[in-house]
PLY file of the C-alpha trace (Angstrom):
ply
format ascii 1.0
element vertex 147
property float x
property float y
property float z
element edge 146
property int vertex1
property int vertex2
end_header
111.93 92.91 86.63
114.17 90.05 87.56
117.87 90.53 87.08
120.60 87.90 87.00
119.29 84.50 88.07
115.79 85.88 88.71
117.02 88.26 91.44
115.24 91.55 91.95
115.68 94.53 94.25
113.27 92.66 96.56
115.79 89.83 96.97
118.46 92.34 98.01
116.04 93.95 100.49
115.09 90.55 101.95
118.75 89.60 102.37
118.98 92.46 104.90
115.57 91.84 106.56
116.56 90.65 110.03
112.99 90.81 111.42
111.37 88.59 108.78
114.22 86.10 108.69
114.27 85.93 112.50
110.68 84.69 112.40
111.53 82.04 109.83
109.86 83.81 106.90
111.11 82.56 103.54
111.08 84.39 100.23
109.52 81.99 97.72
109.38 84.33 94.72
109.44 88.03 93.87
109.26 89.88 90.58
107.16 92.14 88.38
105.07 93.52 91.27
104.22 90.14 92.77
105.70 88.03 95.55
105.16 84.94 97.68
106.47 84.54 101.23
106.03 81.59 103.58
106.11 81.09 107.37
105.45 78.21 109.78
103.46 79.15 112.92
105.61 78.33 115.96
104.63 78.01 119.66
106.17 81.46 120.28
103.58 82.97 117.86
100.51 81.84 119.85
98.33 84.24 121.82
96.38 83.68 125.07
93.71 81.71 123.16
96.33 79.23 121.87
95.85 80.46 118.30
98.26 82.39 116.11
98.64 86.02 117.16
97.31 88.30 114.44
100.44 90.43 114.56
102.48 87.57 113.12
99.96 87.00 110.31
100.10 90.74 109.59
103.91 90.63 109.57
103.92 87.79 107.03
101.48 89.69 104.78
103.48 92.89 105.21
106.68 91.09 104.22
105.08 89.75 101.02
103.75 93.27 100.32
107.26 94.73 100.80
108.74 92.12 98.48
106.17 92.84 95.76
106.51 96.62 95.86
110.31 96.46 96.01
110.57 93.98 93.13
110.73 96.90 90.70
113.32 99.00 92.57
113.93 101.77 93.75
113.40 101.51 97.52
109.73 101.51 98.50
108.20 101.59 101.99
104.74 101.10 103.46
102.49 104.15 103.68
99.78 102.07 105.36
98.16 98.69 105.53
95.13 96.91 106.89
94.19 93.29 107.36
91.04 91.20 107.76
91.49 87.99 109.74
89.14 85.36 108.30
90.18 82.15 110.08
92.39 81.38 113.06
95.80 79.86 112.49
97.35 77.24 114.73
100.74 76.00 115.79
102.41 74.11 112.97
100.37 75.73 110.17
102.39 76.60 107.08
101.15 79.98 105.84
101.83 81.43 102.41
101.23 85.07 101.53
100.58 85.92 97.87
101.08 89.63 97.07
99.83 91.25 93.87
100.27 94.78 92.61
96.90 96.40 91.93
98.11 99.81 90.76
101.29 101.87 90.73
101.20 105.55 89.83
104.04 107.99 90.38
105.54 107.20 93.79
102.41 105.46 95.17
101.08 101.93 94.85
98.35 99.62 96.12
98.95 95.91 96.73
96.67 93.07 97.81
97.95 90.09 99.78
96.08 86.83 100.37
97.36 84.68 103.23
96.59 80.98 102.81
96.92 77.75 104.74
96.91 75.28 101.87
93.79 76.08 99.82
92.12 77.94 102.71
92.24 81.75 102.88
93.01 82.87 106.46
93.52 86.62 105.93
93.32 89.41 103.35
95.66 92.42 103.48
95.80 95.66 101.50
98.93 97.78 101.57
99.71 101.24 100.28
103.29 101.92 99.23
105.44 104.98 98.69
108.69 105.07 96.75
111.26 107.07 98.66
113.78 109.51 97.24
116.91 107.85 95.90
119.16 109.95 98.12
117.10 109.21 101.26
118.87 106.61 103.43
117.02 103.37 104.23
119.50 101.38 106.30
120.85 101.86 109.83
122.12 105.31 108.90
118.49 106.46 108.44
117.93 106.17 112.21
121.03 108.17 113.16
120.24 111.54 114.74
121.12 114.67 112.79
124.15 116.58 114.09
0 1
1 2
2 3
3 4
4 5
5 6
6 7
7 8
8 9
9 10
10 11
11 12
12 13
13 14
14 15
15 16
16 17
17 18
18 19
19 20
20 21
21 22
22 23
23 24
24 25
25 26
26 27
27 28
28 29
29 30
30 31
31 32
32 33
33 34
34 35
35 36
36 37
37 38
38 39
39 40
40 41
41 42
42 43
43 44
44 45
45 46
46 47
47 48
48 49
49 50
50 51
51 52
52 53
53 54
54 55
55 56
56 57
57 58
58 59
59 60
60 61
61 62
62 63
63 64
64 65
65 66
66 67
67 68
68 69
69 70
70 71
71 72
72 73
73 74
74 75
75 76
76 77
77 78
78 79
79 80
80 81
81 82
82 83
83 84
84 85
85 86
86 87
87 88
88 89
89 90
90 91
91 92
92 93
93 94
94 95
95 96
96 97
97 98
98 99
99 100
100 101
101 102
102 103
103 104
104 105
105 106
106 107
107 108
108 109
109 110
110 111
111 112
112 113
113 114
114 115
115 116
116 117
117 118
118 119
119 120
120 121
121 122
122 123
123 124
124 125
125 126
126 127
127 128
128 129
129 130
130 131
131 132
132 133
133 134
134 135
135 136
136 137
137 138
138 139
139 140
140 141
141 142
142 143
143 144
144 145
145 146
């Protein structure tokens, strides 16, 4: 559900997502269990075959997945994910990842993400989510050792 100005919990999460933003990933839209994220393939994302490294395509799909499953609030994390690479991506390609909620039951959910270059599908991703307890920390304090 979008709040003021179309903002959702996913927008708040993305505001703090240093990894995705550092790779130039943009949040296009997020709400009601769906999301779109976009990324341009840079020279730093190429592998030894001069094509886009699959890890970056996975990261884009995973970001769209995170945006979709966090669009409802409360905080939700990945329980697992898998990807099928269908076509290589190249330097300069603009990729868009379209995430859709398939099912949400209790604290678990399943989301599908299609990664496209224009009209061409380059990868398909399926993610499994888990809503975490409201009192469980998710920020930097979550990594702090117990005393």
